[in-house]
N, C-alpha and C positions, 0 to 999 in steps of 0.2 A: 778352652781354645776360643780365641776371638780375633777378628780381623776380616779380611776379604780373600776371596778366591776368584781369580779371573779365568772363568771356565770357557773353553771352546766348545760350544754346544754342538752335538752331532746331529746329522739329518734324521728326521723322523721322531725325535724326542720332543715332548712338550717341555715347557719351562718347569712345570710341576714334576715331571719325570726326573729332571735334573736335580731338583731340590730333594726329592725322595732318595735318589741314589747317593747324593753327597751326605745326606743325613745318616744313611745306613753305613756308608764307608767310614765316616768320621765318628760314628756313634754319638752324634750331637743332636740335641732336640731343637735348639734354636738355629734355624737356617732359613734365609730368605733371599729373594733375588730382586734386582732392579731391571726394569724394561723387558717385558714379556717378548719372547721370540716365537713365531709360528713354528709348528713342527717341521715344515719343509725348509725353514731357514737354518743356517749354521752361523757359527761365529761367537762373538763376545757376549757372554751372559754373566754380569757381575753377581757374585753370590756373597752374602754377608753371613758371618759365622758368630755365634754367641751374641754378646752385647752389641756387636757391630750392626745387628739387624735394626737397631734404633737409629742408626746413622743413615739408613737408606734414603730417607726423605731429604737429606741435605746434599746428596750427590749431585754433581752438575748434570745438566740435561743434554749435553752434546751427544750426537749420534752420527755415524758414518757407515755407509753401506757400499757394497759392490753388487750390482743387480743386472740381470739379463731380462730384457723385455722381448717377447715374441709377438709379432704383428700378424694380423689376419685371423686371430683367435680371441674369442671372449668367453669367459667362464663364470659360473655362479659365485665363485670365491675370489675372482680376479687373480688366480694363480692356477698352475697346472693340476692342483689337487682337486679342483672342482669339476662340475659337469659342464661340458661344452655347450654354450648357448648358441654361438654362431661360428662358422668357419668359412673363410673366403680367401682366395689368393690375394696376396699383397705384393705380387711380383714387381709391380711398377714403382713401388716406394723406393726413394733414394735418400741418401744421407743428407744432402743439402736441404731437402724438405723438412727433415727431422730437426736439423740445426736451427732452421727458421722458427720452429714451433717450441723449442725447449725454453727460451727465455720467459715464456708466460708461466712456467712452473718454478721459477726462481724468485725468492723474496717472500713476503707474507702472502700466502695464497689460501683460498678456501677449499676444503676437501669434504667430500661425503665418504666416511669410512666404509670399507667393504661390509657387506651384509654379514659375512662370517668373520666377526672380529670380537674382541673382548670388551668393546664399548657397552656400557649399560644403558638401557632405556627402561624406565619405571622399575629399576632394581633387578632387571634380568639381562643377561649377556645376549648380545645380538646373535652369536653363533648358536646359542641354545634355542632362541626363538626361530632362527632359520631352519634348524633341524626339525623343529616341531611343525614346520610349514606355515608359521605365522609371518605374514608380510608386515614388516615394520620399516619405516623410512628412517635411516640413520640420521642423527642431527648433524647439520653442517657445522664445521669447526674451522677455525683459523689456525694454520700452522706456518712455520717458517723454514724455507729451504735456502741454505746459504750458497750452495754451488751444485752444479751438475756437470760432470766432465765425461766426455765420450772416450771409452777405452777400446772398443772394437765394434765393427759392423760387418755382419754376414748377410749379404743380399740373397734373394731366392724367393720361392713361393710363399714361405712363411719366414720372412727375414727376422734376424735377431740383433738387438742393440745391447751392448754391454756398457754400463755407465757406473761412475762413482758419484755417490750422493752424500753431501754433508748437510745435516738438517738439525732442527730443534726437536725436542721431545713431542711425542704424539703424532708425528708424521708417518703416514702409511705409504710405503713404496709401492704396494699393490695398487693403491689408488692412483699414483702417478702413472703406472703402467696402463691402467684402464683408461684414464682421462687423456693420456697422450694418444692412445689408439683411437679414441673418440674424435679428438681434434683432427687427426690425420685421416679420419673416415675409413680406417682399415680394421678397427678393433685391435685390442692389445691386452696381453695378460703377462703376469710375472712368471718367468720360466726358471728363475734361480735367484737366491738372495743369500748374501753373507754379510753379517755385521762386523765391521772392522774397528769401530770405536763405539764405546758406550759408557757414559757416566764416569769419565776419567780413566777408563781402561782401554788398552789397545790390543789388537789381535796378535801382534808380534810377541807379546808377553803372556799370552793366554796358555792354558793348560788343558789337555784332554782328560777325560775320565781315566783312561789307561795310565797316563802320566801321573795323575794324582795317586792312583793305587800303587804304582811303582815307587813313588817317593815315600809313601806311608810305610810300605814294606821295608824300604831301606832306612827308615827312621830319619829322613831328612826334610820332610815337609814342614814348611813354615808359612802360616797365613801372611798375607800382605798387611802391613801396618795399617790400623784403622784410619789414621789421619792422612794417609798418602793420597787417596783420591779427592781429598778435601782441600788440596793446596790452592785451589782457586779462591778460597775464602781468606780474608785478612786474618791475622793472628794477633794474640795478645798474651803476654806473660804476667801472671799475677804473683805477688809476694806470697810467702808461706801463710801469713796471717789472713790476707784477703782471700787467697785461694781456698783456705779451709772453710771460711764463711760461705764462699760461693758454692763449694761442693756440698755444703749442708742445705743448699736451696735458698740461702738468704739473698736478698737484693742488695747489690753493691751501690752505695751512694758516695763512696770516697772518690776523690778526683782521679779519674783515669782518662788518658788521652784516647778517646774513641771518636774523634772528629774526622770529618772528610772521609767517611768509609764508603766503599762501593757496595757494601751489603750490610744489612742489619745484623747478620750472623757472623760470628767470629770463631776461629779455632782458639781454644783456651789451653794454655800450658802452665805448669808449675815452674818454680825456679830451677828445678832439676831437669827440666826439659820434658817431663812426663806429660802426655796428652791427657787433659782433664775432661774435655768434652766440648760442647757447642754452647756459646753464650749469645744472648740477644741484646742488642743495644736499643734502649728506649730513652725518651727524654729524661735526663738527669738520673738514669738508672742503668745498671748492667745486670741482667738477670740470667740464671742458668736455663737454657732451653733443653739441654740433655747432658747429664753428668755421666761421663764414661768411666773415669777412674778417680774415685774420691780420695782426698788426702787423709791419711790416717792420723 
């Protein structure tokens, strides 16, 4: 079995929990995921099955979320799973003030990841260091936020803002919640998070663990084709002769039109339409980066 599973991750599960469950259900050893989700987050978790695990590095980096930010509260983890650091009424906060502050979080921005995160410092995860009581300053990183749209606003002593965020890989929504609260001088923390898009997969086409088990029991489960989330890459079709050489790991020097490409990587297909893998364009060469289905 090989391909992808667009899993709708349940609340409270780690991404590793999901991998372990899918591995057990499918009785498959090679299972991996793209884009870690926090236990408190739900939504799209792309899972690769079999040889498709080798394609994870080529998936697009697009991400989208629906998030709820609670103002007046700050926590150790920048979400409601952590210990409360401060709590103060934010009753006077209004939507117009928030709208005026949001533009500074759009575009290429600098973030300090939450202390409880999977970022590594000197080979150790920040969340492991935090649990050990080791104070480590997370490295500043540049991320890109494409858009932030307001979905709902609930005023009150601890008002809540619901937003839709479209962003690039590596963006922490918890950090946006924390930093927005800092800018507004109220404090802020993430009260809820659902990922709606990740690495070419969408929430509307996702599947729960229960649905996966039901399809398997009915004998109708089919993994998503391995090349489907790679449609953002240009493609090339090789002749049978050249395709066989390419699948054997040989560098292709024959004249192939790979000019004016938007990416150095291409989806490679055989004459019969079979997905062969990922090729890399180099000066005067076309080399295999990952052979998925060799030509016999």
